[in-house]
Structure formats: C-alpha cells, structure tokens
N, C-alpha and C positions, 0 to 999 in steps of 0.2 A: 512375466507381467506382474505389476504390483497388485496387491489384493486390498480389499476394503477392510480396514481395521476397526476396532471397537470405537475409537475416538471419532472416526468419520461417520459411523453409524449413529452415534449419539448426537453428533452435530446435525445430521440429516433429520433425525426425529425432532430435535429442538426447532429446526427451521420449519418442519411440517406443521408444528403446533403454532409457531409465531405468525406464519403467513395467514392463518385463519383468524387471528385476533382482529376485531373490528377497527382498532386504531393502528394497525400495523402500517408503517411507513418506510421501513428500512429496505426498500427495493434495491438501492445501490449496493448495500452490504450483502444482500442475498445474491444478487447477480455476481458480485466479485467472488463470493464463496463458491458459487457454481463454476465459474470460469477458472478458478485457481487450480483445479485438478479434475480431469475427466471422471475420476471415481466419485467425485462429489455428486454429480448429476445422477449417476447410476444408483448411489445410495439413497438419494432423495426419492427417486422413482420407486425404489424398493420399499421405502417407508410408507409412501402413499398406497402402494399395492397391498402391503400388510394391513393397513387400516381398513381398506375396502373389503378385504377378505374376511376380516374379523367382524366388520359391520354386517356383512351378508349373513353370517351365522346368527348374530344377535337378532336381526330383523326377521329372519325366517322363523324364529321362535316367538317373537314378541310384537311384530308389526300388525296392526289391524288391517283387515281386508276391505276393499271397496265392494260395491254391489255385484261386480262381475266375479268376485272371488279372488281377484288378483291383488297383490300388495298395493297399498296406497301409492299414488304417484304425485303426492303433494310436492311442489317444488318452489324454489325461491329464485327469482331472477337476480343476478348479482354481477357486478363488473369487477373483474380482478385484473390487475396489471401483470402480464407475464414478465418473468425475470429478464428475458432476452428480447423484449419487444418494446417499441416506442409508443404503442397505442393500446389502450385498454380493449380487451376482447370480451364480449358477452359470454358468460358461462352460466348454465343452468345447474343449480345445486339441489339435489334431491335431499329428502330427510336423511338418507343414508350418509351423504357427505357431511351434513350438519352434525350427525351423531359421531362421525369418525373422529372429529376433533377431540371430543370428550373421551372417546375410547383410547386415542393416542396418548392423552394425558394420563389415563389410568395405566396404560402399558408402560409408559416411561417411569411412573411411580413404582411399578412392580419390578422393573429391570434393576433399578438401583435407588437407594433411599435418597430422595432429594436430588436426583440426577440433573434436573434442569437448573437448580440454583447452586449446586455444588461443583459441577464439572467445569473445567476450564473452557472459556469461550473465546478463543483467539479468532481473529478475522484479519484479512488483508485489505489494505487500502492502496490503490495504485493510480498513477497518472501515466498517460502516454507522453511521448516526446512532444515538447512544446505546450503541454497542458499543465495547468497549475490548480492547486486545490488547498483550501484552508480548513483544518479540522479544529473544532472547539470541543475539548474534553469536558466531562461532567464536573471536574474540579476547577474549571475556568482556564486551564492551561490551553495554549494554542500550538498547533503544528502547521506551518506553511510549507507545502510540498512543491518542489520544482518539478519540471518535466521528467519523465522516465524514472519515476521513483516508486519504490514499494516499501511499505511500512506494515509491520504486524502489530496490532493492538489486541487487548484482551479486556472484555467487559467486566471480568472479575478482578483485574489488576489495572485500575485506571491510572496509576502512577508509573506506568511502564510502557515502553515502546521498543520495538526491534526494527532498526533500519537495515533492510536487506540490500538495497541498492539506491543510488540516486542522491538527492540533496534535499535537506529540510532545515528550516529555521524553527527552533523550539523556544517558545516564550512560556516559561514555567511559573506557576503560582507556587511560591516556596512554602515548605512545611518541614520544620526541623525534625518532627517525629516521623515523617513519611517522605523521604527524599524521592525525587523523580529520577528514574533510571532509564538510560538509553543504551541498549546493547547493539553492537554491530559486529557480526562474526564472533570472535572470542574477545572483543574489546568491550569494556564497560565504562560508561560515563555517568557520573552522579552529580546532580545539580546542588548548588548551594545558594539558591536565589538568583535565577539565571535567565539570560537570553543568549542562545548560542546557535551557530550554524554547523551542520555536519554534512560532509560529502563522503559517500562510500562508492568506490569504483575499483573493482577487481582487488588488487592488493593494497590499494591506497585508502587511507582514512585521513580526512582533513577536518580539524575542529577549530573554529574561531569563536571567541567569546566577546560579546558586546556589553554584557551587564552581569554583575555577580561573579560567581566562581564555578568552574566545572572541575571535578576531580577525575582524572584519567586513570583507570584501572586501580582503584583504591586498595585492592588486595595484593597488588604486585608493585608496579612502578610508583603508584601513588603520587602522580604529578598534579600539582595545583595550577589551574589556568585561570587567572583573574581577567577582568575586562581588558581588552587591548592585546591579548595574547592568542597565538595560533599554534596548534600542534599539528605536525605533518608526519604521518607514519607511512613509510615505504616498506610494505610487508615483504617484497621480493628481496630487499637488501637487509631486512630486519633492522631498520634504522628509524629512530624517532628524533625529530628536531622541533625545538620550540623557538618561535620568533615573535617580534612585535607586528601588530597589524592595526591599521586605523579603524576605529570603531565604526566609522561611516562605511567602511568596505564590507563589514560583516552583514551578510544577507543582501548585498547590493544587487544581486541578480533580480530582485523584485522590481527594480527600476530599470533593468536592462543594462546594467554596468557590470562588466566582468573584469576583475583584477587578477593578474598573474605575477608570480615572483619566481621565475626559473622553472616552471613546470614543463615537462616534455610535451611535444606537439601531440603525441598520442593521447595524452590526458586532455589536452586543450580541445582536441577534436571531439572527445566524448562530452565535454562541457558545452560546446557549441551545439552538438546534436540535441542534448537535453533541453537547452533553452530555445532553440529555433524550431524544433520539431522536424528537422531534416537530417537524414542519415549522412554523416560526414566521417570518413575514414582517413588514414594517413599512410603513405608508403613506408615500408620498413626502412628505407634509406635515410629518412629524416625523422622517424618516429621518436627518437631519443633527443632530438635537438631542443634545447630549452628556449623559453620565451618569457620575457618580463615586460609588463606594460598593461594598459587598460584598453579594453575593447568595448565600445558603446554600441549596443544592439538596437537601441531605440530608433525607430523610423527606418531601419534597414529592411531590405527585401530578403526574406529568408530563402527565396528561390535563387538568389544571386550571391554566391559565397566569394566571388572573385575579389571584391574590395577588402573583405576580411583577410583573405589569403595574402593580399599585398601587405597588410599591416603585420602579418606574421613573417613576411619575407619569403613566401613560397608562392606556388601557383595552385590554382584550383581547376580540376578537370571534371567535367560533368560526366556522370555515369547513369546507367539505367535506373539505379536505385539510390540516387543521391549524388554526392561529390567525393572526390579523393584529393587530398593535399599532396602535392609532389614538389620536388626540388626544382630550382630554376633550370638546372641542366638536364632534367629528366626528359625522356622522349615521350610526348603525348600519346 
C-alpha cells in the first residue's frame, strides 16, 4: 500500500491553512486535490488533528476560565462549504479552532523555511466525459478543456502545464523571455506566440496549430510547427508525421465539429466518448479500421449513436454501460 510522503503532508498542511482564510474560494481546487488520491484526504485529516492536539496543549496552559472553572466556550457561528458537498453546512468554531490556524502557520514555518511560498504547488484540473471547462491563468493565457481531460498546473510555475490525458486548446500570451511549456508524457511543446490544440490518448499525441509556432521536443527532434500544421505521434509505432490542417479545424470540437484524416476507429470512439459524455468502445475486429471525414455533433442525441455509426460505416450496439461499434457482418 502506498504511503503518505513529505510532499503530500506539505500540501495537506498548506490546504489546512488556506481553507481557513476569510477570502478562500478555491473549493473546486481543494475538492480535486482530495479526490486525486485517497492518501490526500488521510493526510488532510491528520493535519487537522495535529493542529487540534497542539491547540489543546496551548489552551490548557493559557486559556482563561469561566465562572464554573471550565475553559471558556466562546464560539463563532460560521458557514463553511464542505469540499465534497453541494450545500454549506453550519459549523461552530471554538476559540481553539480559531487559534489552530495561527498554530498551523507557525508549525509550517518551523518545518521548513518558507515552506508555503517555496514548495511546489501542483494541482490537477479535470473534466468528466461530455464536460468542458475554460481556465484563465494569471498571465492571461487560457486553456479550454474538452471532456474527460486531466491537466496538472502549478501555482509556482504559471507558464507550465502537463496534459495527462484528453484534449485542450491553449491560447498563450507570448513572452520571449518566459516561453509557455506543455508537457505530455515525455513530450515537450514550447510556444512561440501561439494557439494550439493538443490531444493525448494512450500512445497518441496530436498537435494542431492555428496561430504562431509550436516547437515539438526542442531538445531532441526540434520540429517547428507553424499555423496550419499538424503533428501526429503514434507512440506504439514510434512514428511522427507532420501534415497540413485547415486553421478552422483546429479546436473545432468547441462547435461540435470533429474532423478525421485516417484515424483508427478505436481512437475515434475515444474522441466521441470525450465529446458526447457517453461510453463508446469498438470491437477488436474493426478497431484499426481508418476513417476520414467530418462528424457534426451539434443537435445530435448523445444517447443514440446509431446515426454516427452509419457515417463511420459500422453498426452501434447498445450495452449496459454505453455503446460498442461493430462491423456490418458482426453477430449482435
């Protein structure tokens, strides 16, 4: 079983401090951090417990007593939004809890010099299938995320993103002295004043540029991709191809238009799942069959894949957890 490491503990302490700030509003980021790993929630609870235990010791020595001789019970009514709840729940915070935020800050300072301001602060942003999200970074750059996408960002490295899976359109504010970097697996993309779309799926990386220039792996292949170019990397075959693409097609998924130029049906099924929010798989018999063409998703019923299957030249069979694409001669 995995163990809680120092980085997770530091992140937990940092979150424990931040959620007590009066102007804290990053509940989405906090929830995503908790859900990213079961160890995160355990570490967070340990951080809160450590604060309370330390506060107990301090108050036992220094808290004034009331007339009954018991520690004061002054409390503050406060509404706090739970990380995994849709509704605010009333929480009564005693002076002990108010104190613990300051204690935690002191403990963090003691653990490491400037730990809160100096340690890396990566966090994940995710979308579910069929869900989209737009992120605006502090430098003005924007990331438009398609469905079923996971991106890692870092508050200490605002000109950096790691695309773990899915699809995103990057609109980057250019800075010659501080280029924007997108990593995906062991691949690095560096902007040169750019708008570009990136798809990451298993061994596939698909990069299309609509404005400016993107440098693919500057320390290795060093391939320059100007506007109107597309790079397709098939990791399974260790093959990289560069081709032309209409600028209008770059990021066209935002309007419901999907363009394909010979991609296998297995990959197309993943693209459809990401955009429609419906689980679509493909039988092994036709998984490698290529398809070229445009599929318009606008006004289509995501619960009825049969018309799309017809465009692909296959059949769609309903299953308990979605659809499967099969060949015309397959037995249902």
